[in-house]
N, C-alpha and C positions, 0 to 999 in steps of 0.2 A: 136282686129285687125284681130287675127288670126280666132277668132269665125266669123266675118264678113265676111271675105274672103270666109270660108268654106260655109257661108249662102248663098254669091252669087253663087260660083260653085255649090252647090245642084239646085239653081235656073235653072241656065242655062244649066245643064245637065239632066232636068227632075226629080230629085229626090227630091223634095219639102218635107221638114219636117225632112228631115235626119241630118240635120245640129242640131236639136234639142238633138241628141245622144251626143254632145259634150259640152252642156249648163251647165252642173254641173261643169268641169272643167274651162269652161269661167266664172263663179261666183266663183270657188275658186282663180282663177287669181285676178279678179276685187277687191274682200274683200283682197287678200292678199296683193294688191298693194296700198292699202289705198286711193282709189279714191273715189270721192263724190257719194251717192249713189242716183243720181236723173237720171230722164230721162229715158233712154235706159238700163243705166248701173242697174237702180233699176229694171227695170223689168227681167232684165237676171240673176241676183242676186235670185230674186223671183223664177223664174222659174228653176234656177240652183236646190236649196234649196230644190223645191218639188220632183224634180227628184233624188235626193240623198236621198229623204225619201224612195222613190218608187224604185230603181233602179240605182243605183250608178256605175259609174266607179268603176271597179276591184282596182284600185289602191287608190281610195278615201276608198271604203270599207275596205281596207286591213289596212288603217292609221286609220281608226275609231277603229278597232278591236284592233291593236296594243295600242293604245291611251286608251283604256278601258273606251270609251264612247258610248259603244253599248247601245241602251235603254234610250239615252237622247236625249232631242228636237236639232234637227237640225237648227242651226240659225247662223248668221253672226258671233257672238261672238266665238262660236266654230270653226268657219274656219280660223278666224283671229289669235286666241290666243292657238289653240291647233293643227291645221293642219299646218297653214302656218310656224311657226317657226320647224316644223320636216322635212317640204319640204326644209328651207332655210338652216337648218344646214347642208345638205348633201354637198352643194357649199361652206358654210362656212368654211367646216371643209375638203373639198379639192376634192370631186366627185360629182358635180352638174349632171352628166350624171344619176346618180340614180334615179332623179325626173324623167326623160325622160322614162327612162326603166319601172319604177313604172307606169306611166300613160299609157303606151303602151302594159302594160302586158295585156295577155289574161287568162291567167290561174292564179287562185286564189292563189295558192300554191307558185307560184313565185312570184306575188303581196305580199303576206305576207311576204315571206323571204328578200324581199327588203325594205318594211316597218319596218321591226324589225331592219335591218342595220340602216336605216334612224333615227329611234327611238334611237338606240346608239349613234349616231353622234350626237342627239340632248342634251342628257345627258351630253356627252363630251364638247357642246359647253358651256353647261350650268357650267360648271364645270370650265372650262378655263377661261370663261368671268367672273366669279365671282373672280378668282385667281388674274387675271389682275384688277379687280375694287379694289378689296382690297389692293393691293400694291400701286396703283395711289391715292387711299384716305389717306394710311397711309405717302405717300409722301408728298403731298399736307398740310395734318395735322402738319407732322413734322415740316415744315417750316413756320411759321406766318406770315411771309412777302408775300406768294402767295397769301393769300387770299387779298392783297391790291392791285394786279395785274388787270389789265383790261383783260387779257386774261390768261387761264390756259394752261400750257404745260407739258405734264409727257411722260415721255419714258422709255424703258426697252429693254434690251437684248434680243433677240429672241422672243418676244411677238406674239402671233397667229394673221396673219394679217386678219384671217376671222371674229375676234370678237372685234377689236379696234374699230370700228365705232359704235357698241352697247355701248363699255364702253364710247367713247365719248359722247354719247347720255344721259347716265347715269350719268357722270360729270357735263354736262350742266345743267341736271335737278337738280341736287344737290345743284350747286354751282351759278346757274343762271350766267353762262359767257360764252361765246365761248371759247371753248375748241379742244386742238390738243391732241391726242393720237400717239406716235410713236414708231414703232416698230425698234430698231436698229440691224443690220446684218453686222457686218464687218465695213465699211466705208459708209453703206447706211442706210438710215432711211426712212421707208415707213408710210407715217401717214394718219389719218383720222380725220377729223373736223365737229364740229356740233355748230352752232351758236344759239343765241337768236333772239327773234321779234326785227325787227328794226336795226339789225346789219350784213351786207352784208360782210360775211366772205371773199367771193371770191375777192369783191374788196378792201376788205383791204389786201389781199395777193399779189393783183395785184400792190397796193401803194408802197409797200415796197418789190418787186419783185427782186432788185437788191442784 
């Protein structure tokens, strides 16, 4: 939507074609959001991949460098599984504004510095996520009765809010059941849930909202 707004503004301001300077960012956002690559989305991603190969945004170039994928074919897999997790990690681990600073950076040195911070965020995200996932699986496996329950609920004191959604996804894939992962702090629990095909978890929560 941001890309289409820029395209329209460029047309009205007689800056035809200038919007294509941002097509690589639009492509990255489209793939990272896991939308269907059909119709105009497909064209945007195709054009964005071409621009990344020729003259990428300095932030994208910096991410490619710190991810050590220079020289590799630029495709949707790379955007989805290499670049997107590093961008998301900044927000998950506490400072989403790094992504904005990265993609608006003009200086390549500044962009690389931010990209390296995001690389470290992603390493920390992976480590934190794996620790919580391991604790969750141990808790489930330690109580055989949990495997008979229709919905899995696990919780832990102080679990990081930024990764509990990913952990819930992994548990849902592993046990093929709707899953809640809760982080407890004092008297408050903050949770994230994932479901399976055919089970509307939001409707289920509304049903027992009292």
